[in-house]
C-alpha positions as CSV (number, residue, x, y, z in Angstrom):
1,M,82.9,85.1,101.3
2,A,84.3,82.6,103.8
3,H,86.6,81.2,101.1
4,T,88.2,84.7,100.3
5,P,91.2,84.3,102.7
6,N,92.0,80.9,101.2
7,R,91.8,82.3,97.7
8,R,94.1,85.1,98.6
9,L,96.5,82.6,100.2
10,I,96.5,80.5,97.0
11,A,97.0,83.7,94.9
12,V,100.0,84.7,96.8
13,V,101.5,81.2,96.8
14,V,101.1,81.0,93.0
15,L,101.8,84.6,92.1
16,V,105.2,84.9,93.9
17,P,106.9,82.0,92.1
18,V,105.5,83.2,88.8
19,L,106.9,86.7,89.3
20,A,110.3,85.1,90.4
21,A,110.4,83.0,87.3
22,L,109.5,86.0,85.1
23,A,112.2,88.1,86.7
24,L,114.8,85.3,86.4
25,W,113.9,84.8,82.7
26,A,114.1,88.5,82.0
27,F,117.5,89.0,83.6
28,A,119.2,85.7,83.2
29,W,118.2,84.9,79.6
30,P,119.9,87.9,77.9
31,A,123.0,87.5,80.1
32,A,123.3,83.8,79.3
33,R,122.8,84.3,75.5
34,T,125.1,87.4,75.1
35,A,126.8,87.1,71.7
36,P,127.2,89.3,68.6
37,R,124.2,89.3,66.2
38,D,124.6,91.4,63.1
39,L,127.0,93.7,65.0
40,P,127.9,96.6,62.6
41,L,131.6,96.3,61.8
42,G,133.6,98.2,59.1
43,V,136.2,96.9,56.7
44,A,138.5,99.3,54.8
45,G,141.5,99.0,52.5
46,P,142.3,97.9,49.0
47,S,139.6,96.0,47.3
48,A,141.3,92.6,47.1
49,A,142.6,92.7,50.7
50,A,139.3,93.9,52.0
51,D,137.5,91.1,50.2
52,R,139.7,88.6,52.0
53,L,139.0,90.2,55.3
54,E,135.3,90.1,54.7
55,R,135.3,86.4,53.7
56,R,137.3,85.7,56.9
57,L,134.7,87.6,59.0
58,A,131.9,85.8,57.3
59,G,133.1,82.7,59.0
60,H,131.5,84.1,62.2
61,E,128.0,83.2,60.9
62,G,125.5,85.9,61.6
63,A,127.9,87.7,64.0
64,F,128.8,90.8,62.0
65,E,127.1,93.2,59.6
66,I,129.9,94.3,57.4
67,H,130.2,97.9,56.1
68,R,132.8,98.6,53.4
69,Y,134.8,101.9,53.5
70,T,137.4,103.2,51.1
71,D,140.2,104.0,53.6
72,E,141.1,104.4,57.3
73,A,139.8,107.9,57.5
74,A,136.3,106.9,56.3
75,A,136.3,104.0,58.7
76,R,137.4,106.2,61.6
77,D,134.6,108.7,60.8
78,A,132.1,105.8,60.8
79,V,133.2,104.7,64.2
80,E,133.0,108.3,65.6
81,D,129.5,108.6,64.1
82,R,128.3,105.4,65.7
83,A,127.6,103.8,62.3
84,V,129.8,100.8,63.3
85,Y,131.2,99.6,66.6
86,G,134.7,99.1,65.1
87,A,136.5,98.7,61.8
88,L,139.3,96.4,60.5
89,V,141.6,98.4,58.2
90,V,144.3,97.0,55.8
91,T,147.3,99.3,55.9
92,P,150.9,98.9,54.4
93,Q,152.1,98.3,58.0
94,G,149.6,95.5,58.5
95,P,146.0,95.1,59.7
96,K,144.7,97.7,62.2
97,L,141.6,97.3,64.3
98,L,139.7,100.5,65.2
99,T,137.4,100.2,68.3
100,A,135.3,102.5,70.5
101,S,135.3,101.4,74.1
102,A,133.0,104.3,74.9
103,A,130.3,102.6,72.9
104,G,130.7,99.5,75.0
105,P,133.9,98.1,76.6
106,A,132.5,94.6,76.3
107,V,132.0,95.0,72.5
108,A,135.5,96.4,72.1
109,Q,137.0,93.5,73.9
110,L,134.9,91.1,71.8
111,L,136.2,92.6,68.6
112,Q,139.8,92.2,69.8
113,Q,139.2,88.5,70.6
114,A,137.3,87.8,67.4
115,V,139.7,89.7,65.1
116,A,143.1,90.1,66.7
117,G,143.1,86.7,68.4
118,P,142.9,84.5,65.3
119,A,145.3,86.8,63.4
120,A,147.9,86.5,66.1
121,A,147.5,82.7,66.1
122,Q,148.5,82.8,62.4
123,G,151.5,85.0,63.1
124,T,149.9,88.3,62.1
125,Q,149.9,91.1,64.6
126,V,146.9,93.4,64.6
127,R,147.4,96.8,66.0
128,T,144.4,98.0,68.0
129,V,143.4,101.7,68.2
130,D,140.7,102.9,70.6
131,V,139.2,105.8,68.5
132,V,136.7,106.9,71.2
133,A,138.0,105.6,74.5
134,A,135.9,105.2,77.6
135,P,136.8,107.7,80.4
136,E,139.7,106.7,82.6
137,S,137.5,106.9,85.7
138,D,135.1,104.3,84.2
139,P,137.1,102.1,81.7
140,R,134.8,99.1,81.9
141,G,131.6,101.2,81.7
142,A,130.4,99.9,85.1
143,A,129.2,103.2,86.4
144,L,127.2,104.0,83.3
145,T,125.6,100.5,83.5
146,A,124.9,100.9,87.2
147,S,123.0,104.2,86.5
148,V,120.2,102.5,84.5
149,L,118.4,101.0,87.6
150,P,118.5,104.1,89.8
151,L,117.1,106.3,87.0
152,A,114.3,103.8,86.4
153,L,113.6,103.6,90.1
154,A,113.5,107.4,90.4
155,G,111.0,107.6,87.5
156,I,108.8,104.9,89.0
157,A,108.9,106.6,92.4
158,A,108.0,110.0,91.0
159,G,105.0,108.6,89.1
160,A,103.8,106.6,92.0
161,V,104.1,109.5,94.5
162,V,102.3,111.9,92.2
163,T,99.5,109.4,91.9
164,L,99.3,108.4,95.6
165,L,99.3,112.1,96.7
166,G,96.2,112.6,94.6
167,L,97.7,115.1,92.1
168,R,95.7,115.3,88.9
169,G,95.9,117.0,85.5
170,A,98.1,120.0,85.1
171,R,99.4,119.8,88.7
172,A,100.5,116.3,88.2
173,A,102.2,117.2,85.0
174,V,104.1,120.1,86.6
175,A,105.2,117.9,89.5
176,L,106.5,115.3,87.1
177,L,108.4,117.9,85.0
178,G,109.9,119.5,88.1
179,A,110.9,116.2,89.7
180,S,112.5,115.0,86.4
181,A,114.5,118.2,86.0
182,L,115.9,117.9,89.5
183,V,116.8,114.2,88.9
184,G,118.7,115.3,85.7
185,V,120.6,118.0,87.5
186,I,121.5,115.8,90.5
187,A,122.4,112.8,88.4
188,A,124.7,115.0,86.2
189,G,126.3,116.5,89.2
190,I,127.1,113.0,90.6
191,A,128.1,111.3,87.3
192,H,129.9,114.2,85.6
193,S,131.1,116.6,88.3
194,W,131.9,114.2,91.1
195,L,132.7,110.8,89.5
196,G,133.8,112.0,86.1
197,V,132.3,109.1,84.3
198,L,130.5,111.4,81.8
199,T,132.6,113.7,79.7
200,G,130.3,115.6,77.4
201,D,128.4,118.8,77.7
202,W,127.1,119.0,81.3
203,W,123.7,120.5,80.5
204,A,123.1,118.1,77.6
205,E,123.8,115.2,79.9
206,A,121.5,116.6,82.6
207,A,118.7,117.0,79.9
208,V,119.1,113.4,78.8
209,L,119.1,112.1,82.4
210,G,116.0,114.2,83.2
211,L,114.2,113.1,80.0
212,S,114.9,109.5,80.8
213,S,113.4,109.9,84.2
214,L,110.4,111.8,82.8
215,A,109.7,109.0,80.2
216,V,109.4,106.5,83.1
217,S,107.5,108.7,85.5
218,G,105.1,109.9,82.8
219,A,104.3,106.3,81.8
220,V,103.7,105.3,85.5
221,A,101.5,108.3,86.3
222,G,99.8,108.3,82.9
223,L,98.7,104.6,83.2
224,A,97.6,105.2,86.8
225,A,95.5,108.2,85.7
226,L,93.7,106.0,83.1
227,M,93.7,102.6,84.9
228,G,93.8,103.5,88.5
229,P,96.5,102.3,91.0
230,A,96.9,99.1,89.0
231,G,98.6,101.2,86.3
232,I,101.5,101.8,88.6
233,G,102.2,98.1,88.8
234,V,101.8,97.6,85.0
235,A,104.2,100.4,84.0
236,A,106.7,99.5,86.8
237,G,106.7,95.9,85.7
238,V,107.4,96.8,82.1
239,V,110.2,99.1,83.0
240,M,111.8,96.8,85.5
241,L,111.3,93.4,83.9
242,L,111.8,94.3,80.3
243,G,113.4,97.8,80.0
244,N,116.2,97.2,82.5
245,P,117.5,93.8,81.4
246,F,116.9,94.5,77.7
247,S,118.6,97.9,77.7
248,G,121.9,96.5,76.5
249,A,123.7,98.9,78.8
250,A,126.4,96.3,79.8
251,S,127.2,95.4,76.2
252,A,125.1,96.5,73.2
253,P,121.6,95.9,71.8
254,Q,123.2,93.7,69.1
255,M,124.7,91.5,71.7
256,L,121.4,90.4,73.2
257,P,119.2,87.6,71.9
258,E,116.5,88.6,69.5
259,P,114.1,90.4,69.9
260,A,115.4,91.5,73.3
261,G,117.8,94.1,71.9
262,A,115.2,95.7,69.7
263,I,112.5,95.8,72.4
264,G,115.0,97.3,74.8
265,Q,115.7,100.3,72.5
266,W,112.0,101.1,72.4
267,L,111.8,101.3,76.2
268,P,113.1,104.2,78.3
269,P,116.1,102.5,80.0
270,G,117.6,101.3,76.7
271,A,116.9,104.5,74.7
272,G,118.2,106.6,77.6
273,T,121.4,104.6,77.9
274,T,122.1,104.9,74.1
275,L,121.3,108.6,74.1
276,L,123.5,109.2,77.1
277,R,126.5,107.5,75.4
278,S,125.9,109.5,72.2
279,V,125.7,112.8,74.1
280,S,128.5,112.2,76.5
281,Y,131.1,110.5,74.4
282,F,130.3,111.0,70.7
283,D,129.2,114.7,70.5
284,G,125.6,113.7,69.9
285,A,126.2,111.3,67.0
286,A,123.2,108.9,66.3
287,A,121.2,110.7,69.0
288,T,118.0,111.4,67.0
289,G,116.4,107.9,67.3
290,P,116.7,107.4,71.1
291,A,115.9,111.1,71.7
292,L,112.6,110.7,69.8
293,T,111.8,107.5,71.7
294,L,112.2,109.1,75.0
295,A,110.3,112.2,73.9
296,W,107.3,110.0,72.7
297,W,107.2,108.2,76.0
298,A,107.3,111.5,78.0
299,A,104.7,113.1,75.7
300,L,102.3,110.2,75.8
301,G,102.7,109.8,79.6
302,L,102.0,113.5,80.2
303,G,99.1,113.4,77.8
304,A,97.6,110.4,79.6
305,V,98.0,112.3,82.9
306,L,96.1,115.3,81.5
307,L,93.5,113.2,79.9
308,G,92.9,111.2,83.1
309,G,92.5,114.4,85.1
310,A,90.0,115.8,82.5
311,L,87.9,112.6,82.6
312,R,87.9,112.6,86.4
313,S,86.7,116.2,86.4
314,R,84.0,115.5,83.9
315,R,82.7,112.6,85.9
316,R,82.6,114.7,89.0
317,G,80.9,117.5,87.1
318,G,78.3,115.2,85.7
319,T,77.2,113.8,89.1
320,P,73.4,114.1,89.4
321,A,72.3,117.0,91.7
322,A,69.2,115.0,92.9
323,D,71.2,113.4,95.6
324,T,71.9,116.7,97.3
325,R,68.4,118.2,97.3
326,E,66.9,119.1,100.7
327,P,64.0,116.9,101.9
328,M,60.6,118.6,101.5
329,A,57.9,118.6,104.2
330,V,54.7,116.8,103.2
331,G,51.2,118.1,104.4
């Protein structure tokens, strides 16, 4: 046992650089490799002209996933339904680029650079129309991006506090539900009522924010109920080192290197950000997928909390009674 302090010292010296390297990889790698990868983009107009546009866009190898539409109205509907991030339309007055900065200002800017820039160099002016614009109080989407980390931290804190206070089973589940509901109301009050960066239905936004927090807190408390205190670190590590940088909140999932974008949408921060954008700016379009993802995380987390509480009660109930018997006098 004399070597235990030395082993702990070595563990700390080795573990800290490993964690630093992991965090740097998780945050810096997606940021350094941000570029469009099969980004959904619409093309509309007469067949011959649309074919030429599609061939021109194909020059950006692997950048765009082209969707064809018959006219501008159909392309506009696709943008509003979040089927595509933008659309290039051939009109009698010239080409027109439809964007949706509310889906990601960085993506809208990228489309302007990739489509309007080369056309302008050839002497063709492309008119840009922002079909679903970001709110004036948050034109770059900075506030929405900044909300990902606080929501994740609130969920981690709620799950950890419930565990450390010794709440088990149904009491823990009720505490997590109550805390998440309050987080949703407070966050909606700040982001919608005060800052004005969310512009949809207030209660729907509060529900999304609360569900996002519950998905994280349920995962933290659920793993802790099954694994012990180590479960807090495991769940928090996944959310912070994968969920947060892979969320695509600053751009879009299709702008992250593979498979980071796909992984991020299966984790609460990414699903929560996508769902919040849909509810706040697009009247709930394309909300089913991320809503189901968050619901599964919340349900599995709460289920694990209840299961852990039941197993603990069973272990306590099965303790042999022989240890508590009174000693008997002999002779």
